[in-house]
N, C-alpha and C positions, 0 to 999 in steps of 0.2 A: 820313798816314792813308790807309787803303784803303777804297774804297766798293764796294758790290755793284751799284749802277746804273751803266750805261755809256751811251756815245753813239757812234753811227756804226759803220762797219766800216773798220778800217784795212787789213786784207787777210786772205786765207785762204791757208794753205800746205797742201800735200799731199805724201805719199810713198807708196810701195808696198813692202810687206814680203814676204818669202818665207814658206813654210809653217812656219818656225821662229820667225817674228816678227822676223827680221833685215832691216834696210833694204836694198833692192836699189839699189845705187849706179850700176851700169852702164846707161846709156840703151839700149844694144843688147840688154840682157837684161830689159828692162821697167821700168827705173828712170825717175824723173822728173827733169828738169833735168840739169845737168852732174854733180851729185854725189848725187842721190837725193831732194832736196827741191826743190819748185817753189813760188815765191812769185809769184803772178800779179798783176803790176802793170805790164805792158808797154803798148804803144800800143793803147788801146781795151780792155785786159784789166782785170778786177777784179770783185769781188763787189758785187751790188746788194742782195740780201737773203740772210740766213742765219738761218733760224728753227729753233731747237732745241726739240723737244717730247719729251714722255714721259720727262723726267728722273726723275720719281717719279709714282706713281699714288696717289690717295687711298686710305687704308687701309680695311679692312673691320672694322667694329665688332663686337665680341663681347660678349654680355651675360651677366650673372649677378646674381641678387638684384635684378632690375629696374633694373640700372645698367650702364653701359658699363664693363667691367672690362679689356678688352684691345682693342688695334687691331693687326691684322697687316698687313704690307705685302708685296706681291709683288715680283718681281725687276724693276728698272727696265729699260726698253727704249728708250733714247734714239734719236731720229731727227733728222736735219738736212735741212731743205728749203733747198737752195742754188740761187740764181739768179746767173748770171754775165753781166755786160755782154758779155764774151767771154772765151774761154779757148783756148789753143792746141789745135788739132785733135788733135795726137798725144797730148798729156797727157790730154785728156778721153777719148780712145779707150782709152788704156791703163788708166785708172782704172775704166772700166765694163766692160772686158774684150772690146773689139772688136779682133780680130786681122786682120792683113793677109792677104787672100786674093784672088788673081787681079785685081789692080788696084783693089781697094776694101777696106773693113773690114767684118767680119761678127762678130756676137756669138758669143763662145766658149762652151764648155760648162762652164767653171769661172771663177768670179769672183775677181779679185785681192783681196788683203788691202790695204785702203787706210787710211792714217792721215791725220787731218785736224787742223789747228790753226787756230782762229779768233782773230783779234786785234782787240781794241777798246781803249778807254780809259775808266777811271772818271772821275768829276767832280773828282777830286783830281790828275789828271794821270798816274796810274799805268797802265802796261800791264795789261790784263786779258785773259787767254788762256783759251780753252776747248778742251780736247784730247780726241781720240778716237784711241787707239792701234791700233784694229783695227775694220774694218767693211767693208760692201759698198756700192758705189755703183751706182745705176741711172739711166737716162734714162727716166722713166715715160711722158712724152708729148712730142710735137713739134707745137706749135700754129702754124699759118701763116695768113696773111690777105693779101688783095690790097692793094697800095699804090694810093692815089688821090692827091688833092692833099696828103694826109698819108702819110708812109712808115709801113708796118706792119712792125715788127721782131719777130723771134722769137728772144729771148735764150735761151741754153742753161740749162736747168733740170734739176737732179739731186735725187734722194732718196738720202740716206745713212743706212743702218741700222747702228748701232754694235753691236759684239760685244765679248766679253771679250778683253783682250789675250792674245796667245798665250803669251809667257813668264808663268808664274804668279806672278812677283814684281813685276809692273807694275800700278800703280793699286790698291795695297792700301789698305784703310781702317785705322783705328786698331785694329780688332779682328782684322785679318789676312785679311779677306774681300776678294776682288777685285771691282773695279767697272769699268764700261766708259766712264766719263766722269771727267775731272778738270779742275778750274779752278785757275788760277794768277793771282796779283796781285803785281806787283813791289813794291807798297807794304806787303805783309803781312810784317812783320818776323819773325813766328814761323814762317813756312813757306818764304818765297822763298829759293832756293838758287842762282839764276843761270840765264841763258839756255842754257848748255851742258848743265846737268842736265836742264832741261825738254825741250830738243830731243832729247837722247839717250833720254829716257823715252818721249816720244810717238812718235818716229820710229826705233824699232828699233835703238837703240844708235848713232845718228848721232854722228860725231866730226869732221865737217868744219867749215868756216867758218860763222859765223852768217849766214844769208841776210838777216837784218834789218839787218845793218851797212850795206848800201847802200840801204836803204829810207829815204826822206825823208818824214816825216809831214806831211800837209797839214791844217791846223787851222782854216782860215777866218779870221775877223777878230780873234780874240783868244785868249788863255789859255795857249798853249804855245810853247816854243822849237822852231823847226825845226832838225833836226840829222841828220847821217848816222850818229850813234852812238846805238844803240837804248836805251842806259841813261841818257840825259840828257834825257828828255822830262818836264820839270817845269814847274809853272806859273811864269809870269813875274811879276815884282812889279807 
């Protein structure tokens, strides 16, 4: 059984695509990680909050004969407010578009195309993914405070604004209209086609190894089997 409610954040993955929506795999040309996708779970790295908003707006009611006869809906404009405990400096700089200039990094005149995949679990033990194949990332603020007997941290915070995927055949709905957000649940027998299909769709045709294969899920005191195989996270008896 697949559920809609989820718990925690397992991880966030990111990639950068070119102007044709193809994943950039070479780090020297702006790609993330060794093969184009970064899963941030290193020493001190990882996501603390990832709040998705504006998936849909309430419709506008239209009246006739003193009754509500129609509700129309505008175009969804999803955003992701992402806070990281930490993230590699180079990866973050690439995603927000800060280029290397004279010993430092400066915001460029053109934003990169960023793809994001957020991973959680539902309460039946299935992976639940939320994908954005194209969007822009900004660092809206940097809040600092003095340390005293308590340390004052300033964790990296980003705002991600989703856009329509560049290839017009990605994230189509059942009516053939393109959307900027897609969710996946490994327990959904009617839709789930596998990790390779999902990663290729979200990350511009990615065909490399599954970055999740080396990820070990931390589950706390009960409910799931820890494994380094991403398709074996099922409730224990």
